[in-house]
Each structure stands twice: as C-alpha cells, then as structure tokens.
N, C-alpha and C positions, 0 to 999 in steps of 0.2 A: 502494498499501500503505499501509495506517496504522493506529494501533492497535496498535506495535511498539517491542521494547525493545533498543534497536542497545547491545551488550556489544563493544564494542571490548578486548583482550587476549583470548589460549584462552590464562594463564596458570592456573598451580589458580586466583587465582582471579573470573577470568573462567571461568573452563567450574565452577565449585561457585557461582557466582551463576548463571551461569544454568540448571542442571540445579533448584536453588529454581523460579526462573519459568518453567522451560517445564512443573516438575511440576505449579504452579497454576496451569495452562491461558492463558498470559500467549505470545501469538507472539514470538517471540527469533531476531537475527540474530548468529550473533557473529563478529563482524570479525578478522581473525589476518593482524598483516604477516607472516608468516613463513611455513613451506611446511610448518610443521607446529608439531602444537599441545605446548604444554606451558611455556615459556617458559625457566627455569631451573630444573625437573622435569622433566627431561624426558629418554629415551632415546634411542640411534640406533647406528646399527653400524659400529664403530669397525676401517677397513682394518686396522688398521698392526698390531692384535692377531686380527679375525677374528670379534669376538663382538660382538655389542648391549652396552654400558653406557649407566650413567647418567653426566648431567654434571658430577653429583657423590655423593654418600651423604649422605644422609639419612636418622636419630636420629629416630624417634618413641617415644611413650611410651604404654600403656593408657592414662592419662588422658587422654587426648587427643581428647576429645565429639566433637567437630569432624572430626576426618581422620576417623574411626571412621567415626560418621556419613554422609559425604561416601562415604565405602567400598561404603557396604552400598547407599547411595541409587542408586552405578550398580553398583552387583552384584559387587563387589569385596572384598564383608567376608574372602573369606578369604587375598586378596595378601599383607599380613604378619603372618609369623609372630614368634613372640615364645614364652619358657618358661615354664612354666607358674609359675613362681613370680617374686619379683622377682632378679636376680643379676648383677648388673655383676663382669666380671673385669677384673684388672687386675695389669702388669708393672710394676714398676719399672728400665728400663736403666740407672742405673748402679748399683746389686747389684744381681742379677735377679733379686729377690723379686716375689714372688706370691702375688695373696689377693682375695680374695671377699666382692666389696662387698655383702649379704644381708640388707636393710629386710623386716620381718614386713609382713606385710598389712595388720592395719591399723592408725590415725590413730595409736595409741600406740606411740610407737619404743624397745620395751623393744631392740630387739637391736639399739642403742647400750652395753646391761649385759653386751653376749655379745662375749668376744674376737674369734673367730671366726667373728662374722659382721662385726665394723668395719673402719677399718685398723688395719695393728699399724702399733702405737709410741702407739697416741693411748688419748687418754681418755675416760669415757663422758661429763664436765664440757666435753669440748675441743666437743662437740657443738651445746653453746647460744650458739656466737658467731655463726651462719647463721642464731640463732632472728631477728639484730635486721633479716636484711633480710628479716623480714615485717612489720614498722609503721615500713618510714625512709622518713623524712622527703623532702618534693618536693622533686627537682631532689638530690640528695644522691648521690653516689659507693658505689660499695659501699667505698673504701678510706679511705672517711670515713664509713662504716655499722659496718662488722667489719674484725676482725685481719686482715690478707693478710700474715702469716705462719706458721712455723712447719708442720711435719711431718705435719698435715689437711687444711694450708692447699694445699700442694706438691701432697701426692697424692688432692687430692677438694674442694675448690670449687674450686680454681685448675683444672685444666684442666677442670671441670665447666658453670663457669660463664663461661671461656672459648669451647667448646661451643659453650654455651647461647647468647652473646651477640654471638658471632664478634668482639670486639673487647677489651682489655686490660681486664681482672674492676677492675682499678683502679681503673681513670676510666671503667670504664661507671655506666650504673644505676643503682639500690643500687632503686632501683620494680621496674625490667623485670625485675629479678634477686628479688626477694622475690614477684612472681606467677610470675615461675616454679618456683621451690622452692613457697607457697602449691598449684599444682596438681599435682604433685609428689609432693615427699619427705615433703613436710609433709601429705601425701592418703594417707600409707601406703604399703607396699608392692604393695599394688596397684595403684595410678595408676604406679605409676611402671617394670612391668615392658617394659622396653626392644623397639621392636617396628622391624622390616627387611620392604623391600618385599625379598624374596628375587629373585622372580622382575625384578623392574626396577621405575622407577619408574611407563614403562608403562605397564609389564601392572595394577598397581593404579592408577596416578589415572585417567592420561589418557585411555587407547584403551577401556578401555570406557565412559570420561566420552564420548566421541562416537557411540561408539554411542549410548549409551539419549540425547543430544539427540538422535539421527536418528530414530531410534523414538519421542518425543515431540513430531516433527512442526518440531524448532530445524533455520536455514540454516546453514549454516560456512559462513565466507571467505577462504579463505587465500591469500595475497601480496594480502590489502586491506590496505595501512601508511597510518595515520592520517597528515592530510598539515597537515589543518589544522581548522578549527573552530571557527563562524559564530556568534556570538550576534543575537539582534534583539526587542525588546520585552521585553527579559525573563527572555528565553529562552535554548536552543543552539537554533540552526537549521538549521541544516545540517556533516552532516558531510563533507568533504575528502579522496577518496582517488585513486589515479591514475590511476584508470581512472572515475570519478566522483562526482558529487555527488549526495550524499543528505538531500534535504532531509529536515527534520523539521516534522511535523505536529503543531500542540496536541495531537493524545493521545497523540504519540510518547516518548519515553521515554530516555536514558541511558543504563548506565554506562560509565564510564570505569576496564578494567585495566590499565594500563600504568605501566613503570617511572616517577618522582619524573620523573627528569627530563624524560620527555618530555610527564609529564601536569602541570608546571612552563612547559612553554609550549605547554600548547592552553588553559591555564583565566588566563586577568588573576585578574593578583594573588596567587594561590597559594603558600605558603607551603606548605613540605614540603620534607624533610629531602637535603639540598647533601652530605655528608660520607658517604665507605663503606669499604668493606671487604673482599680477599681472602679466597678461600678456595681449597684446591688439593690438590689429589684425586689418585693416583697408581695407577695400574691395575695389575697383574700377573696375564697368562693363566697360573696353577698354580693347581692343585688344594687347595687346602687339607687338608693331614692333616689324618690320622683326630683327630676329639675335640680339634678346634681350637677356641674358643667363639664362637658367633655375629659378638661382640662383643668385647672386645681394648683397654680403656684401657693407654694406654702411658704412663709417667711418664720425663723426664728423657729425652726421643730428641727428633728432629722427630718422628717418627712422634708424630697422638696420638690416632689411632681407630684399628682397624686392624680393617672387617671382613672376615667369611670368606663368600664368594656361593661357590654349586655348581662353576662353574668359574673362577676368581678370586679374591686376596683382595685387598683397594682398603683405600686411607687417607688420610686425610683429615687435613690443616693449618688450623687456624684461624686469624683473623688473623691473615693470611698474605701483608699486602705486602712484608714485605721477601725475599720469594722470588720476585716477579714478572719479576721482571730476571733468575735466577738462570740457567744452561743447564741448559737440563730434561734432558737424557742427564747431568749432574752430581745432578740431583737427583737422578732412576731410578737412581743406582747407588750412593748414601746410603742414600734411600729402603728400597732393599731389603736392603741390609746388615742393617740395621734388624730391618727382616721377618725376614727369614732367624732372624740373634738370636734369636727371640722366639720360631717356629715351628719352628729344628729346619732346617728347610729350606737346600739349598746356596747356599753364596752366590754361582754361577752366574747371571748377571740371564739372568730367564727378558724373552718379550715388554712388551712393558712402554707405557702411555699416562699421560701429566701432564696435567691439563684446570685449567689457571689462569682462575678467576671473580674480575677485578678489580674487581670493583663486585658481589661477593656478595649483600653487607646492608649497610643502612643500619649508618651509626657509630652502636654503643649506648650512644652516652653521653646524657648530661643534657640537655644543650643539642641534639641533633637527636631528643630524646627527647622535648622542644617543639615543636619544628620535623611535626611530626605530623601533619599534618587529619582529621575526619572525616574521614566518610563524607560527609555532608551539604555541600552545597555554597550561595552564592546566588543561582542560578537550581533552579529548582522541579520542572524533571525534568531533571538533569545528578544524578547522583553516581559516589562515585570508591571504590574500591575495589584496592587490594594492602596488601603487608606493612608497607610503610611509612605506611599510614591508621593511625590512633591505635585498634587491634583491645584494649592494652594492655600485651600479649605480643613480645618481640622478634621481629625477624625469622623464622619460622621455620611450614615445613608448616602450622601449625596458626592461631598466624594468619590462617593468607592466607587459608583456608576459612574462619574466622570473617569478614571484612573483605568476601569474595564472601555469605558469607548476608547481612548484615546491606545490603549497598547491597540485592539480590533483599528486604528485607525494607519498607526503607525504598523502594523504588519499585512495593511491591506494593499496600504507603498509599496511597503518593503515588495507584496508580491508582481506589484503594473510594474516596476522598478528595476523585475530583472530583466 
C-alpha cells in the first residue's frame, strides 16, 4: 500500500486532520493506541453514576470558527447549544451576590456603559486595563502587562483567564491571553456566546467524525500504540507498532498527533512543552433545578464553573494541581456543598464522580509558549499536530482543531508539490 497519510493519534487533532485529508481525496489510515478515540475530549459510560459523562467539561465560544467548521464537516453542526445572546451568569459565594455579564453583539463595547450589563461595583474605565493584553510584549506575563488586583480582576478577568489558560494568570503568557481576548470579547458578543456540547463530547466531536471518516474510506485502527519511529535518508521511514511495522514509502506521509511527551520520544531533537497543569471535574447525578443557567461562573469558592446538563450537574476547576492528592470523597462533598448552595438543592450528596486530569494542558507560561514547535519538522514527510504546537492559542479545542487543519494543509501541499 502506498500514497497514504498515516495519522497517529485519534484525539481531536488527529481526527480533524484526518477529516480534512480524507475530504481532499487522500488515503488515510488513523492509528490510535487506545480502544476509543477522543483523547482528552471524550465521553464514556461511568458505572458509578449509570450515565455517559465527559472526561472533562469543555466550553467553546461562538467565535471558535475552526471548531464550528469541524462540527459542520462531520455532520454535527447542531451538537453545540448556546444562548441566542451573549450572557454569562456569575455568583460570588462569599456574599451570595449574582449578576449577568451581557456584552453587546457588535465590536463597539457600549455594554460597559450600562451598569446592569457589567460586573457590579465596577466602572467603564476599569475595563480598559485588559486592553493592554492585545498589544502585549512577546515573552511578557499577564502580571507584567495588566493590574491583577481589584474587584474586576477578582470577579471577571482572573476567573476567565484561569479558565482559558489553565495556569495562574499572573504567571501566564500575556501573548496567549491577548490572542484569546482578540478572538472573543474584543470581537463583540456575537463571538463569545458560550457553547456547550449538551449531549456530550462524544456525540459532538468524536462519534460523528469516526462515522464520516469511514464514509470517506479512511481506515481507523484502534489498539495501535506507536512504539518507535524510524528515520532514514532524511525522511521518516517506518512506524513500529506492537503487532506490525509499517514501512513508509516515498509517497507516504505521517502526521504525528500525540501528546508532547510522546512526540518528544519519537522525534529526535524535538523541543516541546514539558510543564503541565491539572484540571479537576466533578459530576453529580442530579437534574438541574428549573431555571438553572447552562453555565454559572462561581467566584470565591473551590468550584469555578458549574455546567447544567439534562441529567447531571458538573463542575470544572482549572489549575488544579493542588487538588490532585486530595481525597476524592472529600472533594466531592466539599464541591457539592457549594453546588447545593448555588442551586438551592439539598446538601445530601447525590451519586458523584471525580475526574482528575493531571496533565490536562501545557502550562501557559511564556517559557512553555517558547517551547511550542510548528507543524513542520525537518523531515519532509512528517508533520505535527496537537494543542501543544504553535497554534497561537492556549490548549483549547479551537487550537487543537486548528493544529489538525494546519498539518493537513501542509501534507496536502507537500503531496501536490512532489
């Protein structure tokens, strides 16, 4: 078999890359070491809850063009639900105050002039501080670029930036924060309506992609964990799997869409992120009360973002390294007390599940940002994909899909230029 693109890794980077290649008429073989696709963006049946849950909650925004394009390509354009207008509900657990952030649709941010649309206790001029992120110096941190104190930072910028970067904002890359801001809030409310995969990540991003790939004639191999990658005569020459060795002909190409620690072991001399941050998710089998918003930002509590799904309530906590060694049951009880107070539900602990992802994302610091490689490698038939590559964004679904598209475009250009 020749003239094949071997995509190694069936997370979102690999899937999005494979979709673009197969749509362009390339022969694609997708190799995945696990027994299921999705990587860190997947759904699975949890026997403790008796529910299908996601390994982590993911929030997208209406301005995430690549993610929306990907869903359209795989026939899942309706899988993401969003309010008709841009609104974000917040609760400050310290004093019980609630408010709704409501940016207007256009780029001109007149919403900051309306007290009912902005964070209570803040003034319009307070919001100008974050604009410094849009012109941040390369290598600067957020703490070096804007004031990380005060009511507005505590109730908006701090929580939002922590969620976007999964790293303490003061030490995070101002460049990455500015990129997120430029594509969302600075682009107007039409670009930052919150979007959630109401029926789960699998139904939105994974299962339809596998179906579409098979329709396009792509081959998907599960349980095919890459063990080694050989190089010969200036090209990637062979893929070694436990059950077989795949020789790479001069017409074949490879897209390596695996985590950075794996890629570093396969590609000689590869510089990649090597510092990571954790995320903790808590799932509770209980129907949300009537009127519960799809997403609630929680300030002054361990819980940070509360998602309301039809069959459960789920909490996401970013930058959660400090929680990785804590008792799962203690965490569940502590988080549920906060959720019960926020929703008015009973404090009796419902069936629960805690999911700890120790290496959820690379640390979004300037030092780690500098370690992100491009999609190109020194070998003309080998490309890289993943949220850890130089996408211009933090480790997000949007960045992941962009990386897959970029690798596909390079592979197609390399094929056309032979």
